[in-house]
TORTORGU-938805 format. One line per field, with one value per residue: y, x, z of N, C-alpha, C in turn; residue in three letters. Coordinates in pm, whole numbers. Example, Ala and Ser with C-alpha at 12.3 -4.5 7.8 and 13.67 -1.06 7.14 Angstrom:
<nodes>
n_y = (-569,-225)
n_x = (1319,1285)
n_z = (780,708)
ca_y = (-450,-106)
ca_x = (1230,1367)
ca_z = (780,714)
c_y = (-330,3)
c_x = (1320,1290)
c_z = (780,787)
res = (ALA,SER)
</nodes>
This chain:
<nodes>
n_y = (8271,8324,8129,7935,7985,7776,7774,7975,8085,8147,8287,8348,8647,8884,9115,9075,8902,8720,8699,8463,8438,8271,8380,8379,8514,8740,9091,9325,9294,9211,9461,9614,9525,9513,9795,9857,9732,9878,10131,10013,9912,9685,9330,9220,9107,9331,9319,9210,9407,9602,9540,9541,9726,9772,9724,9567,9519,9332,9243,8959,8733,8438,8460,8670,8888,8969,9185,9185,9390,9393,9288,9004,8662,8378,8223,8331,8528,8384,8285,8507,8617,8419,8451,8681,8703,8532,8697,8926,8810,8751)
n_x = (10334,10073,10090,9808,9757,9726,9821,9999,10318,10659,10895,11275,11405,11568,11719,11491,11213,10914,10617,10355,10001,9666,9406,9200,9262,9155,9131,9096,9193,9463,9571,9532,9753,9966,10001,10035,10273,10443,10488,10572,10413,10333,10244,10502,10823,11067,11318,11279,11120,11293,11459,11317,11271,11081,10715,10507,10179,10046,9786,9718,9641,9475,9600,9758,10027,10296,10549,10836,11070,11397,11664,11575,11473,11296,11190,11196,11004,10747,10751,10732,10479,10304,10308,10212,9968,9856,9898,9721,9495,9460)
n_z = (9206,9445,9721,9906,10229,10544,10804,11042,10907,10934,10765,10695,10575,10379,10595,10786,10858,10703,10792,10721,10691,10733,10501,10640,10885,11118,11005,11109,11341,11290,11180,11372,11564,11404,11379,11668,11682,11548,11705,11932,12119,12160,12287,12304,12432,12549,12449,12237,12064,12075,11871,11615,11314,11153,11078,10851,10671,10414,10193,10017,9769,9899,10133,10410,10442,10648,10684,10886,10944,11070,11314,11379,11396,11242,11415,11676,11633,11571,11811,11981,11879,11963,12213,12260,12194,12362,12589,12529,12586,12852)
ca_y = (8249,8294,7987,7961,7958,7741,7816,8067,8046,8241,8263,8425,8701,8974,9238,9035,8769,8756,8621,8445,8379,8259,8469,8391,8593,8872,9174,9434,9245,9214,9563,9698,9443,9569,9944,9854,9681,9998,10201,9935,9922,9548,9289,9133,9145,9469,9289,9188,9509,9692,9478,9535,9846,9838,9616,9622,9421,9326,9153,8889,8649,8334,8474,8796,8863,9041,9208,9234,9425,9395,9161,8898,8536,8334,8140,8436,8602,8285,8284,8652,8632,8339,8498,8842,8644,8484,8847,9006,8712,8764)
ca_x = (10220,10066,10009,9704,9823,9644,9823,10087,10456,10754,11028,11380,11425,11685,11688,11412,11114,10803,10522,10241,9905,9573,9352,9086,9257,9079,9223,9119,9286,9596,9595,9582,9860,10088,9992,10086,10411,10520,10494,10633,10304,10267,10287,10630,10931,11133,11438,11248,11070,11399,11524,11245,11237,10912,10619,10426,10092,9993,9685,9727,9528,9487,9691,9808,10180,10345,10708,10912,11218,11492,11742,11482,11464,11141,11155,11144,10862,10629,10747,10663,10362,10220,10314,10145,9829,9820,9905,9593,9355,9444)
ca_z = (9252,9585,9784,10042,10391,10662,10947,11057,10905,10924,10679,10686,10448,10392,10674,10881,10853,10654,10858,10650,10762,10654,10484,10735,11010,11104,10949,11185,11463,11238,11164,11540,11587,11299,11424,11807,11694,11495,11822,12049,12204,12129,12405,12299,12518,12536,12393,12071,12038,12030,11715,11520,11276,11097,11030,10729,10626,10296,10156,9901,9753,9997,10253,10454,10470,10761,10701,11005,10926,11173,11331,11448,11352,11242,11559,11762,11557,11617,11971,12042,11829,12064,12379,12265,12183,12536,12679,12491,12600,13016)
c_y = (8252,8173,8040,7922,7894,7765,7906,8012,8179,8217,8373,8505,8821,9066,9187,8911,8843,8655,8591,8378,8378,8361,8508,8485,8724,8992,9297,9414,9239,9349,9661,9614,9488,9729,9932,9828,9809,10099,10161,9942,9771,9463,9180,9188,9262,9435,9267,9308,9611,9671,9489,9699,9888,9706,9639,9491,9456,9202,9105,8757,8504,8364,8609,8791,8981,9067,9237,9289,9472,9274,9057,8762,8464,8246,8243,8509,8501,8280,8398,8667,8538,8389,8618,8801,8584,8621,8911,8909,8741,8912)
c_x = (10178,9998,9913,9765,9727,9676,9946,10229,10511,10877,11126,11391,11555,11646,11544,11324,10980,10704,10398,10123,9763,9485,9239,9102,9219,9152,9219,9185,9444,9642,9636,9705,9985,10090,10077,10246,10496,10537,10559,10545,10241,10290,10425,10731,11035,11266,11416,11217,11200,11472,11442,11227,11133,10849,10530,10322,10063,9888,9704,9630,9538,9576,9710,9957,10204,10496,10761,11073,11285,11594,11659,11503,11281,11089,11134,11051,10737,10628,10691,10523,10246,10195,10218,9997,9774,9799,9784,9474,9358,9448)
c_z = (9391,9613,9865,10151,10488,10773,10937,11021,10900,10862,10693,10551,10468,10483,10770,10820,10784,10752,10759,10720,10686,10632,10562,10871,11016,11099,11036,11301,11419,11218,11291,11590,11536,11389,11580,11788,11638,11602,11937,12150,12232,12273,12406,12400,12446,12436,12232,12009,11981,11905,11601,11489,11238,11064,10954,10704,10492,10284,10047,9889,9836,10121,10295,10498,10567,10715,10809,10970,11036,11203,11419,11361,11326,11363,11652,11742,11585,11744,12023,12008,11924,12186,12387,12276,12323,12611,12666,12538,12763,13024)
res = (UNK,UNK,UNK,UNK,UNK,UNK,UNK,UNK,UNK,UNK,UNK,UNK,UNK,UNK,UNK,UNK,UNK,UNK,UNK,UNK,UNK,UNK,UNK,UNK,UNK,UNK,UNK,UNK,UNK,UNK,UNK,UNK,UNK,UNK,UNK,UNK,UNK,UNK,UNK,UNK,UNK,UNK,UNK,UNK,UNK,UNK,UNK,UNK,UNK,UNK,UNK,UNK,UNK,UNK,UNK,UNK,UNK,UNK,UNK,UNK,UNK,UNK,UNK,UNK,UNK,UNK,UNK,UNK,UNK,UNK,UNK,UNK,UNK,UNK,UNK,UNK,UNK,UNK,UNK,UNK,UNK,UNK,UNK,UNK,UNK,UNK,UNK,UNK,UNK,UNK)
</nodes>
């Protein structure tokens, strides 16, 4: 059963991280973020981007799920996500 997510959460999985986001997260912005990640055009640090192999977005009841495949940790994903959001606003 899929749980409703009220704030971003990152969990370690085999070969990467799953980022769980509230269903209210703007889907168009998230789709653009995922697309930019896959071509290395996001605001993340180069050392982080170099370790990401693929980013996929899944819409699920009560949440959005982003699977980040690569040699990254949940803490790094949350840190880079926050830094990218600040970068996009400046």
